C-alpha positions as CSV (number, residue, x, y, z in Angstrom):
1,X,-18.9,108.9,142.2
2,X,-21.1,106.7,144.5
3,X,-24.7,107.7,144.5
4,X,-26.7,107.5,147.7
5,X,-30.3,106.3,147.5
6,X,-32.7,106.3,150.5
7,X,-35.2,103.6,150.8
8,X,-37.4,103.7,154.1
9,X,-37.3,100.7,156.4
10,X,-40.4,101.9,158.5
11,X,-43.3,99.4,158.8
12,X,-45.5,101.5,156.6
13,X,-43.1,101.6,153.8
14,X,-42.2,97.9,154.3
15,X,-46.0,96.9,154.0
16,X,-46.2,98.9,150.7
17,X,-43.3,97.1,149.2
18,X,-40.1,99.0,150.2
19,X,-37.9,95.9,150.7
20,X,-38.8,94.8,147.0
21,X,-38.0,98.4,145.8
22,X,-34.7,98.3,147.5
23,X,-33.9,94.9,146.0
24,X,-34.9,96.0,142.6
25,X,-32.7,99.2,142.9
26,X,-29.7,97.1,143.9
27,X,-30.2,94.7,141.1
28,X,-30.7,97.2,138.4
29,X,-27.6,99.2,139.5
30,X,-25.6,96.1,139.4
31,X,-26.8,95.3,136.0
32,X,-26.0,98.8,134.6
33,X,-22.8,99.0,136.4
34,X,-23.7,102.0,138.5
35,X,-22.1,102.5,141.9
36,X,-24.6,103.4,144.5
37,X,-25.2,103.1,148.3
38,X,-28.5,102.3,149.6
39,X,-29.5,103.7,153.1
40,X,-32.5,102.3,154.8
41,X,-33.8,105.4,156.4
42,X,-36.9,106.0,158.4
43,X,-40.3,107.4,156.9
44,X,-41.0,111.1,156.5
45,X,-44.5,110.3,157.5
46,X,-46.3,111.0,154.2
47,X,-47.8,107.5,153.9
48,X,-49.7,108.0,150.7
49,X,-46.2,108.4,149.0
50,X,-44.7,105.4,150.5
51,X,-42.3,103.8,149.4
52,X,-40.7,107.4,149.2
53,X,-37.3,106.9,147.5
54,X,-35.0,109.8,147.9
55,X,-31.7,110.5,146.1
56,X,-28.8,112.6,147.4
57,X,-28.1,115.5,145.0
58,X,-25.9,118.6,145.4
59,X,-29.1,120.6,145.7
60,X,-30.4,118.3,148.5
61,X,-32.6,115.2,148.5
62,X,-34.9,114.6,145.6
63,X,-38.0,112.5,146.3
64,X,-39.8,110.0,144.1
65,X,-42.9,108.2,145.2
66,X,-44.8,106.2,145.6
67,X,-42.3,103.8,144.0
68,X,-43.2,100.3,143.0
69,X,-40.6,97.7,142.2
70,X,-41.8,97.7,138.5
71,X,-41.0,101.4,138.4
72,X,-37.3,101.0,139.0
73,X,-36.0,100.4,135.5
74,X,-37.9,103.5,134.2
75,X,-36.4,105.6,137.1
76,X,-32.8,104.5,136.0
77,X,-33.6,105.2,132.5
78,X,-34.5,108.8,133.6
79,X,-31.3,109.1,135.5
80,X,-33.1,109.4,138.9
81,X,-29.7,108.7,140.7
82,X,-28.7,112.2,139.6
83,X,-32.1,113.7,140.4
84,X,-33.4,113.2,136.8
85,X,-37.0,114.1,135.7
86,X,-39.6,111.2,136.0
87,X,-43.4,111.2,136.5
88,X,-42.8,110.0,140.1
89,X,-40.4,112.8,140.8
90,X,-41.7,115.1,143.6
91,X,-38.8,117.6,143.7
92,X,-36.7,118.3,146.7
93,X,-38.1,116.6,149.7
94,X,-37.5,119.5,152.1
95,X,-39.7,121.8,149.7
96,X,-42.6,119.6,149.8
97,X,-45.5,121.7,151.4
98,X,-46.6,118.8,153.8
99,X,-43.2,119.1,155.5
100,X,-42.5,122.7,155.1
101,X,-45.7,123.7,157.0
102,X,-44.7,121.6,160.1
103,X,-42.6,122.5,163.2
104,X,-40.5,119.2,163.1
105,X,-38.3,119.4,166.2
106,X,-38.8,116.1,168.0
107,X,-39.2,114.3,164.6
108,X,-36.3,116.4,163.0
109,X,-34.3,113.4,162.2
110,X,-37.0,110.9,161.5
111,X,-36.9,109.9,157.7
112,X,-33.5,111.6,157.4
113,X,-31.0,109.2,159.2
114,X,-30.3,105.6,159.2
115,X,-32.2,104.7,162.5
116,X,-29.7,102.2,163.9
117,X,-26.5,104.1,162.9
118,X,-25.0,105.7,166.0
119,X,-22.6,107.7,163.8
120,X,-25.6,109.1,161.7
121,X,-27.4,110.0,165.0
122,X,-24.2,111.8,166.3
123,X,-23.9,113.6,163.0
124,X,-27.3,115.1,163.4
125,X,-27.0,116.5,167.1
126,X,-27.6,113.2,168.7
127,X,-26.5,112.9,172.4
128,X,-26.0,116.6,172.6
129,X,-28.7,116.6,175.3
130,X,-27.2,113.9,177.4
131,X,-23.7,115.6,177.2
132,X,-25.2,118.7,178.7
133,X,-27.2,116.8,181.4
134,X,-24.0,115.0,182.6
135,X,-22.7,118.4,183.3
136,X,-25.7,119.3,185.5
137,X,-27.0,118.4,189.0
138,X,-30.0,115.9,189.0
139,X,-32.3,118.7,190.4
140,X,-31.2,121.1,187.7
141,X,-32.1,118.5,184.9
142,X,-35.5,118.1,186.6
143,X,-36.0,121.8,186.8
144,X,-35.1,122.3,183.1
145,X,-37.8,119.7,182.2
146,X,-40.4,121.5,184.4
147,X,-39.5,124.9,183.0
148,X,-40.0,123.5,179.4
149,X,-43.7,122.9,180.1
150,X,-43.6,119.4,178.9
151,X,-46.7,117.4,179.8
152,X,-47.2,113.7,179.3
153,X,-47.9,112.9,175.7
154,X,-49.6,109.6,176.4
155,X,-53.0,111.3,177.1
156,X,-53.0,112.2,180.8
157,X,-50.9,115.4,180.1
158,X,-49.4,115.3,183.7
159,X,-46.3,117.6,183.9
160,X,-43.4,115.4,183.1
161,X,-40.9,117.4,185.4
162,X,-43.3,117.3,188.3
163,X,-43.5,113.6,188.1
164,X,-39.7,113.4,187.9
165,X,-39.2,115.7,190.8
166,X,-41.4,113.2,193.0
167,X,-39.2,110.2,192.0
168,X,-36.0,112.4,192.6
169,X,-37.2,113.2,196.1
170,X,-38.1,109.5,196.9
171,X,-35.5,107.6,198.9
172,X,-34.7,104.1,197.7
173,X,-31.6,102.2,196.7
174,X,-33.2,101.2,193.3
175,X,-35.2,103.4,191.1
176,X,-36.6,102.7,187.5
177,X,-37.4,104.4,184.3
178,X,-40.2,102.8,182.3
179,X,-41.2,103.8,179.0
180,X,-44.8,103.0,178.0
181,X,-44.5,102.1,174.4
182,X,-47.7,100.0,174.3
183,X,-49.2,102.2,171.7
184,X,-52.6,100.7,171.2
185,X,-55.0,103.5,170.2
186,X,-56.5,103.1,166.9
187,X,-55.1,105.6,164.3
188,X,-52.0,106.2,166.3
189,X,-48.3,105.6,165.2
190,X,-46.0,108.3,166.4
191,X,-44.6,106.0,169.1
192,X,-43.9,103.3,166.6
193,X,-42.2,105.8,164.2
194,X,-39.8,107.0,167.0
195,X,-38.9,103.6,168.0
196,X,-38.3,102.4,164.4
197,X,-37.1,105.5,162.8
198,X,-35.0,107.3,165.6
199,X,-34.7,104.8,168.5
200,X,-31.5,106.6,169.8
201,X,-33.6,109.7,170.7
202,X,-35.8,107.6,173.0
203,X,-32.7,105.9,174.6
204,X,-31.1,109.3,175.0
205,X,-34.3,110.6,176.7
206,X,-34.5,107.6,179.0
207,X,-30.9,108.0,179.9
208,X,-31.3,111.7,180.9
209,X,-34.3,110.6,182.9
210,X,-32.2,108.1,184.7
211,X,-29.5,110.8,185.5
212,X,-32.2,113.2,186.6
213,X,-33.9,111.0,189.3
214,X,-31.1,108.7,190.3
215,X,-32.4,105.5,188.3
216,X,-30.0,103.1,187.1
217,X,-32.2,100.7,185.2
218,X,-34.9,101.2,182.5
219,X,-37.5,99.1,180.5
220,X,-39.1,100.0,177.3
221,X,-42.5,98.2,177.2
222,X,-43.4,97.7,173.5
223,X,-46.6,96.2,172.2
224,X,-46.2,92.8,170.8
225,X,-47.6,94.0,167.5
226,X,-44.5,96.2,166.7
227,X,-41.8,93.6,165.7
228,X,-39.8,96.1,163.7
229,X,-39.8,98.6,166.5
230,X,-38.5,96.0,168.9
231,X,-35.7,94.9,166.6
232,X,-34.7,98.4,165.9
233,X,-34.6,99.4,169.6
234,X,-32.6,96.2,170.4
235,X,-30.0,96.9,167.7
236,X,-29.8,100.6,168.8
237,X,-29.5,99.6,172.4
238,X,-26.6,97.3,171.6
239,X,-24.8,99.9,169.5
240,X,-25.3,102.6,172.3
241,X,-24.1,100.1,175.0
242,X,-20.9,99.2,172.9
243,X,-20.0,103.0,172.4
244,X,-20.4,103.7,176.1
245,X,-23.7,105.6,175.9
246,X,-25.3,103.0,178.1
247,X,-23.9,100.7,180.7
248,X,-22.1,100.9,184.0
249,X,-20.2,103.9,183.3
250,X,-22.2,106.3,180.8
251,X,-19.5,108.2,178.9
252,X,-17.1,107.9,181.6
253,X,-19.2,109.8,184.1
254,X,-19.2,107.1,186.7
255,X,-23.0,107.0,186.4
256,X,-24.7,103.7,185.3
257,X,-27.8,103.2,183.2
258,X,-28.9,100.0,181.9
259,X,-31.8,99.5,179.3
260,X,-33.8,96.7,178.2
261,X,-36.9,96.1,175.8
262,X,-39.8,94.0,177.0
263,X,-42.4,92.8,174.6
264,X,-46.0,93.6,175.7
265,X,-48.7,91.1,176.7
266,X,-51.0,92.0,173.9
267,X,-53.7,93.7,175.9
268,X,-54.9,97.3,175.5
269,X,-55.3,97.9,179.1
270,X,-51.7,97.3,179.5
271,X,-51.2,100.8,178.0
272,X,-52.6,102.0,181.5
273,X,-49.4,102.6,183.5
274,X,-50.4,100.5,186.7
275,X,-51.4,97.6,184.4
276,X,-48.2,97.9,182.5
277,X,-46.2,97.6,185.7
278,X,-48.0,94.5,186.6
279,X,-47.4,93.0,183.2
280,X,-43.7,94.1,183.3
281,X,-43.5,92.2,186.6
282,X,-44.7,89.1,185.0
283,X,-48.2,89.1,186.3
284,X,-51.6,89.6,184.6
285,X,-52.0,92.9,183.3
286,X,-54.6,94.6,185.6
287,X,-55.0,98.0,186.9
288,X,-53.7,98.9,190.4
289,X,-55.6,101.2,192.8
290,X,-54.0,104.5,193.5
291,X,-52.4,105.6,195.7
292,X,-49.6,104.7,196.0
293,X,-48.5,106.5,193.0
294,X,-46.0,104.7,190.7
295,X,-43.6,107.6,191.3
296,X,-43.3,106.3,195.0
297,X,-44.1,102.7,194.6
298,X,-43.8,101.5,191.1
299,X,-42.0,98.7,189.3
300,X,-41.3,96.0,191.9
301,X,-42.5,98.5,194.6
302,X,-39.8,101.1,194.0
303,X,-39.8,104.7,192.9
304,X,-40.6,104.7,189.1
305,X,-40.8,107.3,186.4
306,X,-43.3,105.9,183.8
307,X,-43.6,108.1,180.7
308,X,-44.8,107.7,177.1
309,X,-42.5,107.4,174.2
310,X,-43.0,111.1,172.9
311,X,-42.6,112.5,176.3
312,X,-39.2,110.9,176.7
313,X,-38.1,111.5,173.2
314,X,-38.8,115.2,173.7
315,X,-36.3,115.4,176.5
316,X,-33.0,115.4,174.6
317,X,-34.0,118.5,172.7
318,X,-35.0,120.3,175.7
319,X,-31.7,119.5,177.4
320,X,-29.7,120.4,174.2
321,X,-31.5,123.7,173.5
322,X,-32.9,124.7,176.8
323,X,-36.2,125.0,178.3
324,X,-37.1,128.3,176.7
325,X,-36.8,126.9,173.3
326,X,-39.4,124.3,173.8
327,X,-41.7,126.4,176.0
328,X,-41.8,129.2,173.4
329,X,-43.9,126.9,171.2
330,X,-47.5,126.3,171.7
331,X,-50.0,128.2,173.6
332,X,-51.7,128.6,177.2
333,X,-50.5,125.6,179.3
334,X,-50.0,123.5,176.3
335,X,-46.3,124.1,175.5
336,X,-44.1,122.7,172.8
337,X,-45.3,120.5,169.8
338,X,-47.3,117.3,169.3
339,X,-47.0,114.8,166.5
340,X,-50.5,114.6,165.2
341,X,-51.4,111.3,163.4
342,X,-53.8,111.6,160.5
343,X,-55.9,108.5,159.8
344,X,-59.3,107.2,158.7
345,X,-61.0,108.6,155.7
346,X,-58.4,111.3,154.7
347,X,-56.7,111.9,151.3
348,X,-53.3,112.4,152.8
349,X,-52.8,110.3,155.9
350,X,-49.6,110.6,157.9
351,X,-47.7,112.4,160.7
352,X,-47.7,116.2,161.2
353,X,-45.8,117.7,164.0
354,X,-47.1,121.0,164.9
355,X,-47.2,123.4,167.8
356,X,-50.2,123.3,170.1
357,X,-52.7,125.8,168.8
358,X,-53.2,124.4,165.2
359,X,-56.9,123.6,164.6
360,X,-58.5,120.4,163.6
361,X,-59.5,122.0,160.3
362,X,-56.0,123.0,159.4
363,X,-55.0,119.5,160.1
364,X,-57.8,117.7,158.2
365,X,-57.9,120.0,155.0
366,X,-54.5,121.8,154.8
367,X,-52.7,118.6,155.6
368,X,-55.1,115.8,155.2
369,X,-56.5,117.1,152.0
370,X,-60.2,116.3,153.1
371,X,-61.8,112.9,152.8
372,X,-60.3,110.2,150.7
373,X,-63.9,109.4,149.4
374,X,-64.4,113.0,148.3
375,X,-67.6,113.1,150.5
376,X,-68.0,115.8,153.2
377,X,-66.2,115.0,156.5
378,X,-68.9,114.5,159.2
379,X,-67.0,113.4,162.3
380,X,-63.5,113.3,163.7
381,X,-62.5,111.3,166.7
382,X,-59.4,112.7,168.5
383,X,-57.5,110.9,171.1
384,X,-58.0,107.2,170.3
385,X,-60.9,104.9,170.7
386,X,-61.9,106.4,173.9
387,X,-61.9,110.0,172.5
388,X,-64.9,112.2,171.7
389,X,-66.5,112.4,168.3
390,X,-66.5,116.0,167.0
391,X,-68.7,117.4,164.4
392,X,-67.7,120.1,161.8
393,X,-68.8,122.9,164.1
394,X,-65.9,121.9,166.3
395,X,-63.2,121.7,163.6
396,X,-62.0,125.3,164.4
397,X,-61.2,124.4,168.1
398,X,-57.4,125.0,168.6
399,X,-55.7,121.7,169.7
400,X,-54.6,122.2,173.3
401,X,-55.4,120.3,176.4
402,X,-57.5,122.9,177.8
403,X,-59.5,123.9,174.9
404,X,-60.4,120.4,174.3
405,X,-61.2,119.8,177.8
406,X,-63.7,122.7,177.6
407,X,-65.7,121.1,174.8
408,X,-65.7,117.7,176.6
409,X,-62.9,116.1,174.6
410,X,-59.3,115.1,175.0
411,X,-56.2,115.5,172.9
412,X,-54.9,112.3,174.1
413,X,-52.0,110.9,172.2
414,X,-52.8,113.1,169.1
415,X,-54.4,110.5,167.0
416,X,-57.1,111.8,164.7
417,X,-59.5,109.4,162.8
418,X,-61.8,111.0,160.2
419,X,-65.2,110.0,159.1
420,X,-67.3,111.1,156.0
421,X,-71.0,111.6,156.0
422,X,-71.8,108.0,155.5
423,X,-70.8,107.2,159.0
424,X,-73.5,105.8,161.5
425,X,-72.6,107.4,164.8
426,X,-74.9,105.2,166.7
427,X,-72.9,102.2,165.6
428,X,-69.8,104.0,166.4
429,X,-71.1,104.6,170.0
430,X,-72.0,100.8,170.3
431,X,-68.4,100.0,169.1
432,X,-67.1,102.0,172.0
433,X,-68.9,100.0,174.5
434,X,-68.0,96.8,172.6
435,X,-64.4,97.7,172.6
436,X,-64.5,98.3,176.4
437,X,-66.2,95.2,177.0
438,X,-63.5,93.2,175.1
439,X,-60.5,95.0,176.5
440,X,-61.5,95.7,180.0
441,X,-59.2,94.0,182.7
442,X,-62.2,93.0,184.7
443,X,-61.1,94.5,187.9
444,X,-63.8,97.0,188.6
445,X,-67.6,96.6,188.1
446,X,-68.4,99.9,186.2
447,X,-66.1,98.9,183.4
448,X,-66.5,95.1,183.3
449,X,-70.4,95.1,183.7
450,X,-71.2,98.7,182.5
451,X,-69.7,98.1,179.1
452,X,-71.5,94.9,178.5
453,X,-74.8,96.5,179.6
454,X,-73.9,99.4,177.3
455,X,-73.6,97.2,174.3
456,X,-77.2,95.8,175.0
457,X,-78.7,99.2,175.5
458,X,-77.1,100.5,172.2
459,X,-78.5,97.4,170.5
460,X,-81.9,98.3,171.7
461,X,-81.5,102.0,170.7
462,X,-80.3,101.0,167.1
463,X,-83.4,98.6,167.0
464,X,-85.6,101.5,168.2
465,X,-86.9,99.5,171.1
466,X,-88.2,101.9,173.8
467,X,-85.7,104.4,172.5
468,X,-86.3,107.3,174.9
469,X,-86.2,105.0,177.9
470,X,-82.9,103.2,176.7
471,X,-81.2,106.6,176.0
472,X,-81.9,107.8,179.5
473,X,-80.7,104.5,180.7
474,X,-77.4,104.9,178.5
475,X,-76.9,108.3,180.0
476,X,-77.1,107.0,183.5
477,X,-74.8,104.1,182.8
478,X,-72.2,106.4,181.2
479,X,-72.3,108.8,184.5
480,X,-71.7,105.7,186.5
481,X,-68.8,104.7,184.5
482,X,-67.3,108.0,184.3
483,X,-67.4,108.4,188.2
484,X,-66.8,104.8,189.2
485,X,-64.3,103.3,187.0
486,X,-60.8,102.5,188.5
487,X,-58.8,103.8,185.4
488,X,-59.3,105.6,182.1
489,X,-60.5,102.4,180.3
490,X,-63.9,102.6,181.8
491,X,-63.7,106.3,182.9
492,X,-63.3,107.4,179.2
493,X,-65.4,105.0,177.3
494,X,-68.5,107.3,177.8
495,X,-66.6,110.2,175.9
496,X,-67.2,108.6,172.4
497,X,-70.7,107.4,173.5
498,X,-72.0,110.7,174.9
499,X,-70.3,112.8,172.2
500,X,-71.9,110.7,169.5
501,X,-75.2,111.1,171.3
502,X,-75.0,114.9,171.8
503,X,-73.4,115.9,168.6
504,X,-75.2,113.5,166.3
505,X,-78.7,113.2,167.9
506,X,-80.2,112.4,164.5
507,X,-78.5,109.0,164.4
508,X,-80.2,108.2,167.7
509,X,-83.7,109.2,166.8
510,X,-83.4,112.9,167.0
511,X,-85.2,114.6,169.8
512,X,-85.1,111.2,171.8
513,X,-81.3,111.8,172.2
514,X,-81.8,115.2,174.0
515,X,-79.9,115.4,177.2
516,X,-82.9,116.3,179.3
517,X,-85.0,113.6,177.9
518,X,-86.6,111.6,180.7
519,X,-87.7,108.0,180.6
520,X,-91.3,107.4,179.3
């Protein structure tokens, strides 16, 4: 009987030696005359266990990890291809607490299937959403997405269905679907995992979006630092096109949808939707003034749906199971699930998909296992490099868009970066300004000049030069950037700066950092 072994092909696993492990398993099996099949699946998102090798057994998949190529001979000696006991054995994969405690609905296939196998995708409920969408009127598809409560997962949290409704109502010969896959926030990787580990889900979501609004062409704008994602998407698109799921006549419906991948220009600001459109048109990636909205005048001046990867990848499930299934998860106006990405100084970094309402403490302690250093956690940055720094007193805040807005923070893309008690928050605040100065597109003065002046002010604060006056100046500068910047790049840079100042005043000279402190 042929044994089936799963070795991930996800970037994280590859960086940790997954290719070497797969090669070693293949060679050892050949040497011992054992017939086995190696499937290169996606990652389960438990990065401290990568490369995580799984074996198909009658009881389910059994996991071993982290596996090094030098472990392979010993695994064979232990009969791991039959699920045999070994020090690296973790038991049944589905029984691992890290996975059992999640609500994996968008990431249901991730880590299970061969990402570029259309047959595998179809065997795991793939394209069920598209088949239902093909039986519906465009307006009904849009209404289903509105009723689900899905909001943009890229950070802005604008209702996805409302955006689609605007494009549906726009009159134009050509409309576009654009996927913002320029995932540039530090500590984030959920978009990459979708593209590398379940690319058909994104392709299906974009096809449904095209049917909903009358768009016949789509583009996936992928950051240049994601070569494996680009390769997986291109292979999956070719497979989907060959099988009739993309092209001039989608599944014989008479409706067309063509899809292409474009490599990003390597600029953080190209993750902003209008700068992305500029880049996609072959221009320098700088922000456009709004209005007009991209929904009315987007790519090449035509009505355009532009959504984040997770937003579009959530759509097939919503169409397959109905709006109520998705809406019943979450709390308040934050419906469904979000793939949270645990990074920084945590013992167990990785991806956790949970319904909105989970607290930071649950993610940091129950999933993350506390700090990797063993020291107390002091600060957490949520929502990327422009997100607020939160102290332990905020760790019980439920993760939903409104609850975070109420404490001056943002959920953003769901990236969570943890720091232990050795972190210097004044230096982190300076880094925020420095990051903005380096990545600003330069179009608006508050962002371009404000961030440079911000670095200078932070240097004086750190050096304790006229600290009360400089802190007063820093607050004024942040107010200006918040109110006057053209996009979120300059408008959100004050979030990490002010949150560091307000939540960790002792790193800025104690009482000197008080909000009502006036210049001397």
